[in-house]
C-alpha positions in Angstrom: -119.9 52.1 -25.8 -120.9 53.8 -22.7 -120.6 51.4 -19.3 -123.9 53.0 -17.6 -127.5 53.6 -19.0 -128.5 56.4 -17.1 -127.2 59.1 -19.1 -128.4 57.2 -22.7 -131.1 58.9 -24.9 -133.0 57.0 -27.4 -131.5 59.0 -29.9 -128.1 58.1 -28.9 -128.6 54.6 -29.1 -126.5 52.4 -31.4 -128.2 49.6 -33.1 -126.9 46.7 -31.3 -127.8 48.5 -28.2 -131.5 48.5 -29.3 -131.3 45.1 -29.8 -129.7 45.0 -26.7 -132.4 47.0 -24.3 -134.9 44.6 -26.4 -133.6 41.7 -25.3 -133.1 42.7 -21.9 -136.9 44.0 -21.5 -138.2 40.3 -22.6 -138.3 37.3 -19.6 -134.8 35.1 -20.1 -136.5 32.2 -21.8 -137.6 34.0 -24.6 -134.5 36.1 -24.8 -132.6 32.9 -25.3 -134.8 31.3 -28.0 -134.1 34.7 -30.0 -130.2 33.9 -29.2 -130.4 30.3 -31.0 -131.9 32.2 -34.1 -128.8 34.6 -34.4 -125.4 34.0 -36.0 -122.8 33.5 -33.2 -121.0 36.1 -34.1 -123.8 38.6 -33.8 -124.7 37.3 -30.4 -121.1 38.1 -29.1 -121.3 41.4 -29.9 -125.2 41.4 -28.2 -124.1 39.5 -24.9 -120.8 42.3 -25.1 -123.8 45.0 -25.2 -126.0 43.8 -22.7 -123.3 43.4 -20.2 -122.5 47.1 -20.8 -125.6 48.4 -20.4 -127.5 49.2 -16.6 -129.8 51.4 -15.4 -131.3 52.7 -18.8 -134.6 54.8 -18.1 -137.7 53.3 -19.0 -138.9 55.5 -21.1 -135.7 55.1 -23.4 -136.3 51.0 -23.2 -140.1 52.1 -24.3 -139.3 53.9 -27.2 -137.0 51.1 -28.3 -139.8 48.7 -28.0 -141.7 51.0 -29.9 -139.5 51.6 -32.4 -139.5 47.5 -33.2 -143.2 47.1 -33.4 -143.1 50.0 -35.9 -140.4 48.0 -37.7 -142.1 44.9 -37.9 -145.5 46.1 -38.5 -143.7 48.2 -41.5 -142.2 44.8 -42.5 -145.4 42.7 -42.8 -146.7 46.0 -45.2 -144.3 45.0 -47.7 -144.6 41.5 -47.6 -148.1 41.9 -48.3 -148.0 44.6 -51.0 -144.6 45.9 -51.7 -143.2 49.3 -51.1 -146.2 51.8 -52.1 -148.5 49.4 -50.3 -146.5 49.5 -47.4 -145.7 53.3 -47.3 -150.0 53.8 -48.0 -150.6 51.7 -45.0 -147.7 53.1 -42.9 -149.3 56.6 -43.7 -152.9 55.7 -42.7 -151.5 53.8 -39.2 -148.4 56.4 -38.4 -149.1 59.4 -39.8 -147.3 60.8 -43.0 -143.9 62.1 -41.3 -143.7 59.1 -39.3 -144.0 56.9 -42.0 -141.5 58.3 -43.7 -139.0 58.1 -41.0 -139.6 54.5 -41.1 -139.6 53.8 -44.7 -136.1 55.6 -44.4 -134.9 53.7 -41.7 -135.6 50.5 -43.2 -134.4 51.6 -46.3 -131.0 52.5 -44.8 -131.0 49.3 -42.5 -131.5 47.2 -45.9 -128.1 49.4 -47.7 -125.4 50.4 -45.4 -125.6 48.4 -41.9 -124.2 49.2 -39.0 -123.9 53.1 -39.3 -125.6 53.6 -35.5 -122.6 51.7 -33.7 -120.2 54.3 -35.0 -122.4 57.0 -33.4 -121.2 55.8 -30.3 -117.9 56.1 -31.4 -114.9 58.4 -29.8 -114.5 61.2 -32.5 -110.2 60.8 -32.3 -110.8 57.1 -32.4 -113.2 57.0 -35.7 -110.7 59.8 -37.3 -107.9 57.3 -36.7 -109.5 54.5 -38.5 -111.1 56.3 -41.2 -107.6 58.2 -42.0 -106.4 55.1 -43.9 -109.4 54.9 -46.1 -110.5 56.4 -49.3 -111.2 59.9 -49.1 -114.8 58.9 -50.9 -115.5 56.5 -48.4 -114.6 59.0 -45.4 -117.2 61.0 -47.1 -120.0 58.5 -47.4 -119.7 57.6 -44.1 -119.1 60.7 -42.2 -123.1 61.9 -44.4 -124.7 59.0 -42.0 -123.6 60.8 -39.0 -124.6 63.4 -36.8 -123.1 66.8 -38.0 -121.8 67.3 -34.8 -119.7 64.1 -34.7 -118.8 64.6 -38.2 -116.9 68.2 -37.6 -115.1 66.7 -34.5 -114.1 63.8 -37.0 -113.2 66.6 -39.5 -111.4 68.5 -36.9 -108.9 65.2 -36.4 -107.5 65.3 -40.1 -105.1 67.6 -41.6 -106.3 70.3 -43.8 -105.8 68.5 -47.3 -107.6 65.5 -46.2 -110.5 67.6 -44.5 -110.6 69.7 -47.7 -111.0 67.1 -50.2 -113.4 65.0 -47.4 -115.7 68.1 -47.2 -115.8 68.9 -51.0 -116.9 65.2 -51.6 -120.1 65.1 -49.1 -120.5 68.1 -50.9 -121.3 66.7 -54.0 -122.9 63.1 -53.1 -124.6 61.4 -55.4 -125.9 58.2 -55.8 -124.1 55.4 -54.2 -123.6 52.2 -56.6 -124.1 48.6 -54.9 -120.5 47.9 -55.3 -119.7 50.9 -53.2 -122.1 50.1 -50.4 -120.5 46.5 -49.8 -117.3 48.3 -49.5 -118.5 50.9 -47.4 -120.5 47.9 -45.0 -116.5 45.9 -44.7 -115.5 49.4 -43.5 -118.1 50.0 -40.9 -118.0 46.5 -40.0 -114.4 46.8 -39.3 -114.2 49.8 -37.4 -117.2 48.8 -35.1 -115.5 45.6 -34.2 -112.3 47.7 -33.0 -114.2 49.9 -31.4 -116.2 47.1 -29.5 -112.9 45.3 -29.1 -111.6 48.7 -27.5 -114.6 49.7 -25.3 -115.5 46.9 -23.7 -116.1 46.2 -20.0 -117.7 44.0 -17.4 -120.8 45.5 -15.5 -123.8 44.7 -13.8 -125.1 43.3 -17.1 -123.1 40.2 -17.0 -125.8 38.5 -14.9 -128.2 39.0 -17.7 -125.9 37.6 -19.8 -125.1 34.6 -17.6 -128.9 33.9 -17.3 -129.5 34.0 -21.0 -126.7 31.6 -21.7 -127.8 28.8 -18.8 -130.7 28.6 -20.5 -129.0 28.1 -23.9 -127.6 24.6 -24.4 -124.5 23.4 -22.8 -122.5 23.3 -26.4 -124.0 26.8 -27.3 -122.9 28.8 -24.5 -119.5 27.2 -24.4 -118.8 28.3 -28.1 -120.3 31.9 -26.8 -118.3 32.2 -23.9 -115.1 31.2 -25.9 -115.7 33.7 -28.9 -116.2 36.5 -26.2 -113.2 35.6 -24.0 -110.9 36.1 -27.4 -112.0 39.8 -27.2 -112.1 40.4 -23.5 -111.3 37.6 -21.2 -112.2 40.1 -18.3 -115.8 39.8 -19.4 -115.8 36.7 -20.0 -114.4 35.8 -16.9 -117.2 37.8 -14.8 -119.8 36.0 -17.0 -118.8 32.5 -16.3 -118.4 33.3 -12.8 -122.3 33.9 -12.8 -123.3 31.3 -14.7 -122.9 27.5 -13.9 -122.4 24.7 -16.8 -123.2 21.1 -16.3 -119.3 20.4 -16.4 -118.9 22.6 -13.1 -120.5 19.9 -11.1 -116.7 19.0 -10.9 -116.4 22.3 -8.8 -119.3 21.6 -6.2 -117.5 19.5 -2.8 -118.9 16.0 -1.9 -121.6 17.4 0.3 -123.1 19.4 -2.5 -122.8 16.6 -5.1 -124.7 14.1 -2.5 -127.4 17.5 -1.8 -127.9 17.5 -5.8 -128.4 14.0 -6.3 -131.1 13.9 -4.0 -133.0 16.3 -6.2 -132.2 15.0 -9.6 -134.1 12.4 -11.7 -132.3 9.1 -12.1 -133.4 9.5 -16.2 -131.7 12.7 -16.3 -128.7 11.7 -14.5 -128.2 9.0 -16.5 -128.8 11.0 -20.1 -126.7 13.8 -18.7 -123.7 11.5 -18.1 -123.9 9.8 -21.7 -121.4 12.7 -23.0 -119.5 13.5 -19.7 -115.6 13.2 -19.2 -114.5 10.6 -16.9 -113.5 12.5 -14.1 -117.2 14.0 -13.8 -118.5 10.4 -14.3 -116.0 9.5 -11.5 -116.9 12.2 -8.8 -120.8 11.3 -9.4 -120.4 7.5 -8.7 -118.2 8.4 -5.9 -120.8 10.2 -4.2 -123.6 7.6 -5.0 -124.1 4.4 -3.3 -122.9 1.2 -4.6 -126.0 0.0 -5.8 -127.1 3.1 -7.4 -123.9 3.8 -8.9 -124.4 0.3 -10.5 -127.7 1.1 -11.9 -126.9 4.3 -13.7 -123.6 2.3 -15.4 -125.9 -0.6 -16.3 -128.1 2.2 -17.6 -125.5 3.8 -19.7 -124.1 0.7 -20.7 -127.7 -0.4 -22.2 -128.9 3.0 -23.5 -128.0 3.1 -26.8 -127.9 6.1 -29.3 -129.5 9.4 -28.0 -130.5 12.3 -29.2 -128.2 15.2 -28.5 -130.7 17.7 -27.6 -132.3 15.3 -25.5 -129.3 14.9 -23.2 -128.4 18.7 -23.6 -131.8 19.3 -21.9 -131.1 16.9 -19.2 -128.3 18.5 -18.2 -130.7 21.7 -18.4 -133.0 20.6 -16.0 -130.0 19.4 -13.6 -128.1 23.1 -13.5 -131.2 24.7 -12.8 -131.8 22.3 -9.9 -128.2 23.3 -8.8 -128.8 27.2 -9.6 -131.4 27.0 -7.1 -129.9 25.4 -4.6 -127.0 27.6 -4.7 -129.1 30.0 -4.5 -131.1 28.8 -1.3 -127.5 28.7 0.1 -127.9 24.9 0.6 -124.5 23.7 -1.3 -121.5 26.0 -3.0 -119.8 26.0 -5.9 -116.1 26.5 -5.9 -113.9 28.9 -8.1 -117.2 31.3 -8.2 -117.7 34.6 -6.8 -115.7 37.3 -5.6 -113.0 36.7 -3.2 -115.2 37.7 0.1 -117.2 34.3 -0.8 -114.4 32.2 -0.7 -114.9 29.1 1.5 -111.9 28.3 3.6 
């Protein structure tokens, strides 16, 4: 995965890179809503791609958006009347050649997933992964890559394996569903290893942080923990650029007092419903005794509330904190670069 997007062209984009670019073209609120509909393990890899992409040309982004529109249109046609109906309408909408390309792309997406991600892999690295697989599996995977990349991978094999794979590519026939599943598993393993070995923290980490800040506290923490398992440096960079509710503990007393002047008292009580004792103590310490007593009483008699209401209240408070931090009215300890540390 390339860390710089300036040299990326549309034809070289991996599948998850396209998803990342599509999300980056949306406003943060919409992107966050999309994230909430995706499986956590998929969000991890997409978030990593967002963090790795920067400076992609607008023309490439436009092509990704156009592809998304075409695929969504094709899906609607499929739902309305099946494959033949879809093919007919796609021809009328996009022309014969483009319709055929879209149909082929959809067929590939619904059978063998993940080949796009391999197109960005380093050829020696990919050859090292594939050398452990059965020659027939290798042949099927390489047949989906660009000829230039296939040639580079084959050069890494010994002569016997290279010859065997080439003969199998030349005689490929219909692939059985069972073999498709096996290929998917191999591709997924290689893709995951490729992501793990090529992740790097760049400016895109700010976009991931912004999206996660729009997610619920629990969801953001889960995703950060998952990313941290694969790349602690990237997770650390994202954490420094975002703010979770419990990070209020990092704000100095003067800053907490400034925050409390902006926060709705009902939101404060709701947000503290599931807060740890040390955070509650810090909040109460920076309130007047009368105000703290009111919040404590409201917590005592509040009764059960929906978790989503608590998280919504926490998110509203986080928005206030981020605004105050952006305006340099407060500072948050343990965040930012070395030159930003206050002494």
